MARDO-31103 format. One record per residue (C-alpha): residue number from 0; residue in one letter; x, y, z. Coordinates in Angstrom, 2 decimals. Example, Ala and Ser with C-alpha at 12.3 -4.5 7.8 and 13.67 -1.06 7.14 Angstrom:
<nodes>
  pos  code     east    north       up
    0     A    12.30    -4.50     7.80
    1     S    13.67    -1.06     7.14
</nodes>
This chain:
<nodes>
  pos  code     east    north       up
    0     N     9.44   -30.28    74.05
    1     A     7.44   -33.00    74.66
    2     H     8.29   -34.94    71.68
    3     L    11.88   -33.73    71.51
    4     S    12.50   -35.38    75.16
    5     D    10.81   -38.51    73.48
    6     I    13.26   -38.05    70.58
    7     Q    16.49   -37.97    73.13
    8     F    15.36   -40.81    75.28
    9     W    15.38   -42.85    72.09
   10     L    18.21   -41.09    70.78
   11     E    20.02   -42.70    74.23
   12     C    18.78   -45.91    73.88
   13     E    18.44   -47.04    70.48
   14     S    21.29   -48.13    69.41
   15     Q    21.79   -51.87    70.49
   16     Q    18.35   -53.07    70.05
   17     E    17.67   -51.06    66.56
   18     S    21.18   -52.98    65.33
   19     V    19.42   -56.27    66.50
   20     H    16.03   -55.27    64.93
   21     R    18.17   -54.56    61.62
   22     Y    20.11   -57.43    61.37
   23     E    17.54   -60.00    61.75
   24     K    14.75   -58.08    59.21
   25     V    17.50   -58.06    56.73
   26     I    18.20   -62.17    57.25
   27     E    14.13   -62.21    57.19
   28     A    14.04   -60.32    53.77
   29     A    16.75   -62.17    51.59
   30     R    15.61   -65.11    53.42
   31     D    11.65   -64.14    51.80
   32     R    13.30   -63.09    48.28
   33     K    15.74   -66.36    48.47
   34     D    18.16   -63.81    47.26
   35     Y    21.38   -63.24    49.48
   36     A    23.04   -61.44    45.94
   37     S    21.43   -58.46    46.60
   38     L    23.43   -57.69    50.33
   39     T    26.25   -55.62    49.81
   40     A    29.19   -57.37    50.66
   41     M    29.47   -55.42    54.21
   42     Q    25.97   -56.54    55.14
   43     R    27.06   -60.49    54.06
   44     Q    30.00   -60.22    56.57
   45     L    28.51   -59.27    59.75
   46     L    25.09   -61.28    59.27
   47     H    26.99   -64.08    58.95
   48     W    28.81   -63.59    62.25
   49     Y    25.11   -62.54    64.00
   50     G    24.14   -65.91    64.15
   51     P    26.82   -67.65    65.43
   52     L    27.87   -65.17    67.61
   53     R    24.17   -65.08    68.95
   54     D    23.93   -68.75    69.52
   55     A    27.83   -68.68    71.09
   56     I    26.98   -66.22    73.66
   57     E    23.37   -68.11    74.65
   58     E    25.27   -71.47    74.93
   59     E    27.87   -69.47    77.32
   60     Q    24.50   -68.19    79.40
   61     R    23.18   -71.67    79.23
   62     E    26.02   -73.32    80.85
   63     F    26.44   -70.73    83.62
   64     L    22.45   -71.01    84.28
   65     I    22.08   -74.38    83.87
   66     G    25.43   -76.45    83.76
   67     S    26.59   -77.86    80.51
   68     Q    26.47   -81.56    80.55
   69     T    29.06   -83.53    79.18
   70     I    27.87   -87.52    78.68
   71     E    30.63   -90.07    78.63
   72     Q    29.90   -94.06    78.25
   73     K    32.30   -96.79    79.19
   74     I    31.44   -99.79    78.03
   75     E    33.17  -102.95    79.91
   76     G    31.87  -106.16    78.86
   77     E    28.58  -105.70    78.09
   78     E    27.34  -103.62    80.37
   79     T    27.68   -99.72    79.50
   80     T    27.86   -96.64    82.40
   81     T    26.98   -92.93    81.89
   82     V    28.84   -90.73    84.05
   83     T    27.52   -86.97    83.73
   84     K    30.23   -84.03    83.92
   85     R    29.30   -80.41    84.35
   86     K    30.72   -77.95    82.81
   87     K    32.21   -74.71    84.59
   88     T    32.23   -71.22    83.35
   89     P    35.49   -69.68    82.96
   90     G    36.75   -66.19    84.03
   91     G    33.93   -66.09    86.71
   92     C    31.70   -63.78    84.63
   93     G    28.91   -66.10    83.89
   94     P    26.43   -63.57    86.02
   95     F    27.57   -61.07    84.04
   96     M    27.13   -62.55    80.71
   97     C    23.41   -63.20    81.59
   98     T    22.21   -59.18    82.10
   99     L    21.26   -59.15    78.71
  100     Q    20.01   -61.66    75.85
  101     A    22.72   -62.68    73.57
  102     E    21.70   -60.91    70.07
  103     K    22.67   -57.68    72.33
  104     L    25.70   -59.12    73.70
  105     A    26.32   -60.06    70.02
  106     V    25.75   -56.68    68.48
  107     I    28.04   -55.21    71.33
  108     A    30.65   -57.54    70.69
  109     A    31.03   -56.82    67.06
  110     H    30.23   -53.09    66.94
  111     E    32.34   -52.44    69.89
  112     A    35.83   -54.86    68.58
  113     T    35.10   -53.67    65.05
  114     M    35.29   -49.32    65.76
  115     Y    38.47   -49.74    68.30
  116     A    40.38   -52.10    65.96
  117     L    39.49   -49.49    62.93
  118     A    40.52   -46.57    65.10
  119     V    43.81   -47.51    66.12
  120     G    45.09   -50.12    63.91
  121     E    47.49   -52.67    64.47
  122     N    47.76   -50.75    68.05
  123     T    44.70   -52.98    69.42
  124     K    45.28   -54.10    72.69
  125     L    43.54   -56.67    74.04
  126     A    42.97   -55.41    77.38
  127     V    41.58   -52.38    75.97
  128     M    39.14   -53.86    73.85
  129     A    37.84   -56.50    76.13
  130     K    37.21   -52.91    78.47
  131     R    35.79   -50.94    75.97
  132     I    33.09   -53.85    75.54
  133     G    32.53   -54.48    78.94
  134     D    31.72   -50.34    79.11
  135     A    29.51   -50.99    76.63
  136     V    27.69   -53.68    78.23
  137     E    27.32   -51.77    81.12
  138     A    26.13   -48.91    79.68
  139     E    23.70   -51.04    77.59
  140     V    22.02   -52.39    81.29
  141     H    21.99   -49.20    82.87
  142     V    19.88   -48.37    79.71
  143     Q    17.51   -50.65    80.01
  144     R    17.43   -49.82    83.75
  145     A    16.00   -46.67    82.44
  146     L    13.96   -48.11    80.10
  147     R    12.23   -49.97    82.60
  148     Q    11.44   -47.00    85.05
  149     K    10.48   -44.98    82.63
  150     F     8.10   -47.95    81.19
  151     E     6.64   -48.70    85.00
  152     E     6.08   -44.98    85.69
  153     R     4.45   -44.50    82.29
  154     R     2.17   -47.54    83.21
  155     L     1.38   -46.29    87.13
  156     Y     0.79   -42.84    85.81
  157     N    -2.24   -43.67    83.19
  158     R    -3.50   -46.25    85.68
  159     A    -3.54   -43.97    88.11
  160     L    -5.09   -41.03    86.12
  161     K    -8.21   -43.66    84.71
  162     K    -9.04   -43.70    88.75
  163     N    -8.76   -40.16    89.06
  164     Q   -10.58   -39.34    86.04
  165     D   -13.43   -38.00    88.22
  166     G   -12.33   -34.79    88.41
  167     E    -9.18   -34.53    90.48
  168     G    -7.23   -33.92    88.04
  169     E    -3.71   -34.48    86.56
  170     K    -1.47   -33.40    89.65
  171     V    -3.28   -36.43    92.38
  172     A    -2.98   -38.89    89.38
  173     E     0.95   -37.95    89.37
  174     N     1.32   -38.02    93.28
  175     T    -0.65   -41.10    93.38
  176     A     1.47   -42.65    90.63
  177     Q     4.51   -41.89    92.50
  178     E     3.55   -43.38    95.92
  179     V     2.83   -46.59    93.66
  180     V     6.27   -46.82    92.29
  181     T     8.11   -45.85    95.45
  182     K     5.90   -48.71    97.27
  183     E     6.66   -51.50    94.56
  184     K    10.16   -50.59    94.58
  185     E    10.02   -50.80    98.70
  186     N     8.19   -54.47    97.58
  187     E    10.56   -55.76    95.60
  188     T    13.27   -54.96    97.84
  189     K    11.91   -56.87   100.63
  190     A    11.11   -59.79    98.63
  191     D    12.99   -62.73    99.28
  192     D    14.14   -64.91    96.04
  193     K    12.19   -68.51    95.67
  194     S    14.22   -71.33    96.13
  195     D    12.83   -73.36    92.85
  196     G    14.84   -71.73    90.77
  197     V    11.56   -69.73    88.97
  198     I    12.03   -66.00    88.27
  199     E     8.82   -64.27    89.92
  200     K     9.03   -61.96    87.43
  201     I    10.39   -61.17    83.64
  202     D    11.08   -58.01    82.62
  203     P     9.91   -57.57    79.35
  204     W    11.95   -54.40    78.62
  205     M    15.42   -56.08    79.73
  206     Y    14.61   -59.69    79.10
  207     G    13.17   -59.39    75.32
  208     G    13.78   -63.52    74.69
  209     S    12.95   -63.88    78.47
  210     H    16.25   -65.82    78.12
  211     L    16.75   -66.24    81.83
  212     E    12.65   -67.96    82.44
  213     R    13.45   -70.46    79.06
  214     F    17.19   -71.36    80.19
  215     I    15.17   -71.99    84.02
  216     E    12.26   -73.56    82.57
  217     E    14.70   -75.94    81.09
  218     A    16.65   -77.27    83.86
  219     N    13.36   -77.84    85.50
  220     R    12.13   -79.94    83.39
  221     Y    15.30   -82.16    81.97
  222     D    16.88   -82.04    85.51
  223     P    14.21   -81.68    88.09
  224     G    16.40   -82.88    91.43
  225     K    16.62   -80.63    94.26
  226     K    20.76   -80.04    93.69
  227     S    19.93   -78.89    89.87
  228     R    17.28   -76.50    91.47
  229     L    19.55   -74.70    94.07
  230     R    22.28   -74.09    91.23
  231     V    19.67   -72.35    89.40
  232     S    18.66   -70.43    91.86
  233     T    21.60   -69.22    92.97
  234     A    22.61   -69.00    89.28
  235     N    19.95   -66.69    88.75
  236     R    20.03   -64.73    91.95
  237     R    23.41   -63.72    91.38
  238     A    22.87   -62.77    87.66
  239     L    19.17   -60.50    88.94
  240     A    22.29   -58.91    91.41
  241     I    24.11   -57.68    88.87
  242     L    21.33   -56.79    86.85
  243     N    19.88   -54.97    89.82
  244     S    22.64   -53.34    91.53
  245     D    23.61   -49.30    91.01
  246     E    27.12   -49.99    91.97
  247     E    29.57   -49.86    89.40
  248     W    30.89   -53.09    87.93
  249     T    35.19   -52.56    88.91
  250     D    37.20   -52.99    85.87
  251     A    38.75   -56.19    86.59
  252     E    34.96   -57.40    85.89
  253     K    34.64   -55.68    82.80
  254     I    37.67   -57.08    81.63
  255     K    36.81   -60.56    82.00
  256     L    33.49   -59.90    80.27
  257     G    35.19   -58.49    77.56
  258     A    37.71   -60.55    76.61
  259     A    35.38   -63.90    77.22
  260     L    33.36   -62.41    74.37
  261     V    36.56   -61.32    72.32
  262     K    37.06   -65.02    72.63
  263     I    34.00   -65.55    71.04
  264     L    34.00   -63.20    68.59
  265     L    37.94   -64.77    67.25
  266     E    36.71   -67.87    67.22
  267     K    33.28   -67.17    65.40
  268     A    33.98   -64.22    63.31
  269     E    35.24   -64.83    59.81
  270     I    35.68   -62.85    56.40
  271     Q    34.91   -64.41    53.36
  272     I    38.25   -63.30    50.37
  273     P    36.19   -61.93    47.32
  274     G    37.54   -64.10    44.27
  275     E    38.89   -67.25    46.36
  276     G    35.74   -68.65    47.56
  277     R    37.79   -69.48    51.30
  278     R    36.50   -67.74    54.58
  279     E    39.41   -66.45    56.69
  280     P    39.42   -65.14    60.47
  281     A    37.99   -61.65    60.81
  282     F    40.39   -60.94    64.13
  283     T    43.00   -62.95    64.80
  284     H    45.17   -62.59    68.32
  285     E    48.91   -62.28    68.80
  286     L    51.41   -61.65    71.48
  287     R    54.57   -59.09    71.35
  288     W    56.84   -58.69    73.36
  289     I    57.21   -54.98    75.01
  290     G    60.89   -54.87    76.08
  291     H    62.43   -57.79    77.19
  292     N    60.34   -59.06    79.46
  293     R    56.64   -57.62    78.89
  294     R    54.41   -59.45    75.93
  295     I    50.88   -58.06    75.56
  296     G    48.22   -59.34    73.55
  297     R    46.94   -57.22    70.47
  298     V    43.98   -58.29    68.48
  299     I    44.03   -57.73    64.66
  300     L    41.30   -56.86    62.41
  301     H    41.74   -58.67    58.94
  302     P    42.49   -55.99    56.09
  303     K    40.25   -56.79    53.77
  304     F    37.66   -56.28    56.15
  305     F    38.42   -52.68    56.30
  306     K    38.68   -52.49    52.63
  307     L    34.92   -53.54    52.86
  308     M    33.91   -51.47    55.57
  309     T    35.40   -48.06    53.30
  310     E    34.11   -49.34    50.17
  311     D    30.83   -50.31    50.55
  312     K    29.36   -47.42    51.88
  313     F    28.05   -49.59    54.58
  314     G    24.80   -48.30    55.82
  315     N    24.58   -49.56    58.87
  316     F    27.31   -47.66    59.87
  317     S    25.26   -45.73    62.75
  318     G    24.79   -48.77    64.69
  319     F    28.63   -48.79    65.25
  320     T    29.23   -45.33    66.69
  321     T    29.24   -44.79    70.28
  322     R    26.00   -43.67    72.57
  323     H    27.18   -40.51    73.59
  324     Q    26.17   -38.34    70.67
  325     P    24.90   -34.96    70.26
  326     M    21.71   -34.01    72.26
  327     V    18.68   -32.56    70.80
  328     L    17.60   -31.35    74.40
  329     P    19.68   -29.53    76.84
  330     P    21.57   -31.47    78.85
  331     R    20.31   -31.74    82.24
  332     D    22.30   -29.92    84.90
  333     W    25.25   -31.22    86.46
  334     V    24.40   -32.16    90.24
  335     G    27.13   -34.43    91.45
  336     P    30.44   -36.42    89.79
  337     D    28.05   -39.10    87.88
  338     D    24.89   -36.93    87.86
  339     G    24.10   -34.63    84.92
  340     A    24.16   -34.66    80.98
  341     Y    22.14   -37.22    79.78
  342     S    18.96   -38.69    80.73
  343     A    19.81   -42.51    80.90
  344     L    23.11   -42.70    79.65
  345     K    25.46   -42.85    83.17
  346     T    27.93   -39.97    82.16
  347     E    30.93   -39.04    84.87
  348     L    31.69   -35.62    85.46
  349     M    35.29   -36.40    85.35
  350     R    37.29   -38.66    83.02
  351     T    39.40   -39.80    85.69
  352     H    40.21   -43.50    83.59
  353     G    39.68   -45.86    86.50
  354     C    41.43   -44.11    88.75
  355     Q    40.07   -44.37    92.46
  356     I    41.93   -41.77    94.22
  357     Q    40.20   -38.93    91.99
  358     K    36.85   -40.80    92.01
  359     D    37.36   -40.15    95.66
  360     A    38.54   -36.76    95.60
  361     I    35.72   -35.53    93.58
  362     Q    33.28   -37.15    96.10
  363     Q    34.55   -35.03    98.68
  364     A    35.22   -31.27    96.79
  365     D    32.59   -28.82    96.22
  366     L    32.11   -28.66    92.83
  367     S    29.15   -25.60    92.96
  368     T    31.17   -23.73    90.49
  369     V    32.55   -26.41    88.42
  370     F    28.94   -27.65    87.76
  371     D    27.69   -24.16    87.06
  372     G    30.37   -23.50    84.53
  373     L    29.90   -27.04    82.61
  374     N    25.92   -26.34    82.58
  375     V    26.67   -22.71    80.98
  376     L    28.78   -24.27    78.41
  377     G    26.02   -27.11    77.43
  378     R    23.12   -25.03    76.98
  379     V    24.72   -23.45    74.00
  380     P    22.58   -24.26    70.98
  381     W    24.34   -25.69    67.77
  382     V    23.17   -26.44    64.48
  383     I    24.28   -28.02    61.04
  384     N    25.85   -26.48    58.41
  385     K    24.00   -28.28    55.80
  386     N    26.19   -26.66    53.07
  387     I    29.41   -27.34    54.72
  388     L    27.81   -31.36    55.05
  389     D    27.01   -31.52    51.57
  390     I    30.50   -30.28    50.18
  391     A    32.21   -32.67    52.77
  392     L    30.18   -35.76    51.49
  393     R    31.23   -34.78    48.01
  394     C    34.56   -34.72    48.71
  395     W    34.62   -38.44    50.00
  396     D    32.69   -39.56    47.26
  397     E    34.58   -38.33    44.48
  398     G    37.83   -38.89    46.38
  399     V    38.60   -35.28    47.00
  400     V    41.69   -35.52    49.15
  401     L    41.10   -32.40    51.38
  402     G    41.57   -31.48    55.25
  403     D    40.24   -34.20    57.03
  404     I    38.72   -36.38    54.43
  405     P    41.96   -38.62    53.71
  406     S    42.71   -40.31    51.01
  407     R    40.41   -43.66    49.77
  408     R    43.51   -45.35    48.49
  409     D    46.26   -46.70    49.78
  410     F    49.97   -46.48    49.19
  411     E    51.41   -49.52    47.29
  412     V    53.33   -51.54    50.02
  413     P    56.79   -52.66    48.70
  414     P    57.04   -56.60    49.56
  415     M    58.82   -57.48    52.33
  416     P    62.27   -58.46    52.25
  417     L    63.73   -61.42    53.27
  418     K    66.55   -60.96    55.85
  419     P    70.20   -62.52    54.00
  420     E    71.80   -65.14    56.13
  421     K    75.41   -65.19    57.73
  422     P    77.94   -66.14    55.36
  423     L    79.26   -69.67    56.08
  424     D    82.61   -68.63    56.36
  425     W    81.94   -65.74    58.48
  426     V    85.18   -65.33    60.93
  427     D    85.29   -62.18    63.36
  428     T    89.07   -61.40    62.57
  429     V    90.41   -58.29    61.19
  430     E    91.66   -60.41    58.35
  431     Y    88.01   -61.25    57.68
  432     K    86.47   -58.31    57.68
  433     S    88.78   -56.46    54.94
  434     S    87.92   -59.12    52.79
  435     D    85.68   -58.87    49.78
  436     S    83.14   -61.50    50.88
  437     Y    82.36   -59.48    54.67
  438     K    82.03   -56.64    52.63
  439     A    79.45   -58.34    50.49
  440     A    77.86   -59.23    53.20
  441     V    77.84   -55.87    55.28
  442     A    75.99   -54.08    51.77
  443     E    73.36   -57.09    51.62
  444     F    72.45   -55.92    55.35
  445     R    72.15   -52.93    54.69
  446     S    70.18   -52.98    51.18
  447     Y    68.01   -55.11    54.00
  448     R    67.54   -52.64    56.53
  449     E    66.75   -49.63    53.80
  450     G    64.05   -52.02    52.58
  451     I    62.35   -53.40    55.90
  452     T    61.98   -49.35    57.30
  453     K    60.67   -48.35    53.41
  454     Y    58.29   -51.60    54.05
  455     R    57.35   -50.55    57.64
  456     R    57.03   -46.94    57.24
  457     I    54.84   -47.44    54.31
  458     H    53.08   -49.99    55.88
  459     Q    52.29   -47.69    59.12
  460     K    50.82   -45.09    56.49
  461     N    48.63   -47.10    55.08
  462     M    47.32   -48.10    58.89
  463     D    47.34   -44.18    59.89
  464     L    45.21   -43.82    56.68
  465     N    42.54   -46.59    57.47
  466     S    41.98   -44.50    61.58
  467     L    41.65   -41.20    59.35
  468     R    38.91   -42.74    57.02
  469     C    37.17   -44.27    59.87
  470     S    37.02   -40.93    61.86
  471     A    35.80   -38.96    58.62
  472     M    33.21   -41.46    58.08
  473     L    32.16   -41.14    62.10
  474     K    31.94   -37.28    61.92
  475     L    30.32   -37.01    58.88
  476     D    27.72   -39.71    59.94
  477     Q    26.99   -37.99    62.81
  478     A    26.44   -34.82    60.81
  479     K    23.47   -36.55    58.79
  480     K    21.92   -37.28    61.71
  481     F    21.47   -34.61    62.90
  482     K    20.78   -32.15    60.32
  483     D    17.51   -31.51    60.63
  484     F    17.19   -30.37    64.14
  485     Q    16.69   -26.90    64.49
  486     E    19.09   -27.30    67.94
  487     I    21.56   -30.00    68.98
  488     F    23.28   -29.42    72.32
  489     F    26.65   -30.39    73.55
  490     P    26.69   -32.04    77.15
  491     Y    30.50   -31.15    78.93
  492     N    32.22   -32.95    81.02
  493     M    35.97   -33.07    82.48
  494     D    39.78   -34.18    82.53
  495     F    41.44   -34.33    85.78
  496     R    43.35   -31.19    84.75
  497     G    40.17   -29.28    84.84
  498     R    39.75   -29.05    81.30
  499     A    36.12   -28.72    79.58
  500     Y    35.81   -31.13    76.68
  501     P    32.19   -32.19    74.82
  502     V    30.89   -35.74    75.80
  503     P    30.27   -36.67    72.18
  504     P    33.50   -37.83    70.84
  505     H    33.05   -37.77    67.23
  506     L    31.21   -34.84    66.12
  507     S    31.75   -31.38    68.73
  508     N    31.98   -28.04    68.39
  509     V    36.35   -28.20    69.48
  510     G    36.81   -31.26    67.36
  511     S    38.42   -31.06    63.71
  512     D    38.19   -28.97    61.05
  513     L    35.71   -31.10    59.45
  514     C    33.83   -30.69    62.83
  515     R    33.75   -26.85    63.18
  516     G    33.17   -26.32    59.89
  517     M    30.01   -28.07    59.95
  518     L    28.73   -26.76    63.22
  519     T    27.54   -22.75    62.91
  520     F    25.31   -21.53    66.03
  521     S    21.96   -22.00    65.96
  522     K    20.83   -18.78    67.07
  523     S    22.19   -15.96    64.57
  524     K    23.38   -12.30    65.92
  525     P    23.79    -9.04    63.82
  526     L    27.78    -8.32    62.81
  527     G    27.77    -5.21    64.09
  528     P    29.61    -1.91    62.56
  529     R    33.04    -3.92    63.57
  530     G    31.93    -7.49    63.03
  531     L    33.23    -7.75    59.44
  532     Y    36.23    -6.53    60.23
  533     W    37.04    -9.09    62.62
  534     L    35.48   -11.91    60.39
  535     K    38.47   -10.91    57.76
  536     V    40.22   -11.33    60.18
  537     H    39.40   -14.50    61.08
  538     L    39.30   -16.24    57.99
  539     A    42.71   -14.60    57.38
  540     N    43.84   -16.87    60.27
  541     L    41.84   -19.94    58.78
  542     A    44.20   -19.34    56.06
  543     G    47.59   -19.19    57.82
  544     A    48.25   -15.75    57.60
  545     D    47.75   -15.09    61.28
  546     K    51.66   -13.81    62.20
  547     M    50.53   -10.27    60.77
  548     S    48.80    -7.45    62.26
  549     F    44.79    -7.32    62.14
  550     D    44.91    -4.75    59.56
  551     D    47.16    -6.26    57.60
  552     R    45.03    -9.52    58.08
  553     A    42.02    -7.84    56.69
  554     G    43.77    -6.59    53.60
  555     F    44.77   -10.09    52.64
  556     T    41.20   -11.43    52.43
  557     E    40.29    -7.93    50.98
  558     K    42.58    -8.91    48.26
  559     N    41.34   -12.85    48.00
  560     M    37.99   -11.48    47.61
  561     K    37.54   -12.21    44.37
  562     S    38.27   -16.12    45.42
  563     V    35.63   -15.78    47.96
  564     R    32.84   -15.08    46.12
  565     A    34.06   -18.09    43.77
  566     A    34.13   -20.02    46.97
  567     V    30.32   -19.19    47.26
  568     T    29.02   -19.40    44.56
  569     N    31.03   -22.51    42.91
  570     P    32.98   -24.27    45.33
  571     F    34.35   -26.70    43.14
  572     G    34.79   -24.35    40.28
  573     E    38.17   -23.84    38.80
  574     D    38.97   -21.20    40.96
  575     R    39.47   -23.44    44.48
  576     W    41.06   -21.25    46.69
  577     W    39.63   -21.74    49.42
  578     M    41.20   -25.36    49.80
  579     G    44.30   -24.31    49.41
  580     L    43.79   -22.51    53.31
  581     D    45.12   -24.57    56.49
  582     D    41.43   -25.38    57.33
  583     P    39.64   -25.75    54.41
  584     F    36.36   -26.54    55.63
  585     Q    35.53   -23.41    58.34
  586     G    37.12   -21.27    55.94
  587     L    34.69   -22.01    53.36
  588     A    31.97   -21.90    55.78
  589     T    33.71   -18.42    56.83
  590     C    33.32   -17.63    53.26
</nodes>
């Protein structure tokens, strides 16, 4: 259990830091070999983003903490006058931009924007993308705080244990460690920030690169004036206040931070066009009219980038997935509206989507019965069905279109028709509308309307395929990640109507046919005297024969028993009856 608890804690904390290490390790290895051609096309694209994104974000942090200096020289006759101006951080997101080092912010921005654009296609709203990025940054700050707390508790426990090696026992050591932790927290709360702009203590868990310390040292070295030191001290206090606060960030603050990171992404993220030797922006921003008097911003992912991701079998896809994954230990019991489920990740009991009225209501309600119900659901152990996972992976690799496994090829999109121009002799009269010129113009416009409708319909089908491919890749990736665990668990929360759902968004026991087929109870039980009968009924339901009596459904399965045995013996043999079921993967698992 101790081993699994460490694994669970790491699974909740691994995502961004592992991606940072992975990027830097790949870059260093390729540089040592002097061979970037060995990298996949997808890896080269993301590595090309990583450096510019990191540097641009670091510059934004520098501008907030130190102040960007613009030097203008005015030459009047033989004398030269130097004027220094300071640039203000736009949007008021400077303190939030400094809560994490630039490396992590670069990874979060690239991963969250890419996954959102892949999932929704051309319906990517700028505000929603910015909110997702802001949520991810806030979640990473919470994770870093949990890591820091765990590290401090372990360090103080070891110190107390060493002091009590004279026989007082581990219980005394635990009490001593807890007392030290409480005392140090009180001291941190009472301590006042110094006005010289120097951080007293840089937390290695929070600041991997000690970027705040480095920036402040540079500020004191190059501009040691009192006014500069006061500015740096104020910026430092604002950043640390946000970092150490337990209060939730407001939606407006998260959207401002996310929008600033999206702006950097639009400027720095580029994709190399294969065979053409030129680079184009990987993301483009455009404004679209909604109705007659409202416009919304959209961020569009370059279509060639998605093609690279699906064709390249990108090995680092796990770094793109959500933090909220299945658990290897039973979830923590719910004891409050925002206290339960994961250890390090903050999870809300109700999916309020920012509605403050609902948040206030659940704070005042007696939720003890709701807690008990969600806790019971979360304790049910599951396991990955490796046989179904292997078959699903084979379908994906071989391009077999089945259930949730979509086609790997897009529909052929016809060329976009050109809108016909209005005839020069157009006259809005009854005589002209009966002329051959008018009839030809009307026929031409109808042909254009049919062509543009067909073009948009096929284009939308391809965008839907993109979303389905992304969803399938995420589900398969999660299943591969947890296939070797003897038990996995799904923490539950609920929507505003009180309906309970697993928190992990991709792989769960209430997901699609592919998800349910790849999951089974970890603890098996005998079927019993009537169990086989109901299993036959269940298979008939999955085959679509669910509008007949139970006996007829069991008879339907009996008639197809030869195909059932063939599905078990050789699923990809000549008899592929199971592939024609309404829910093929659940049906095969039942066989």
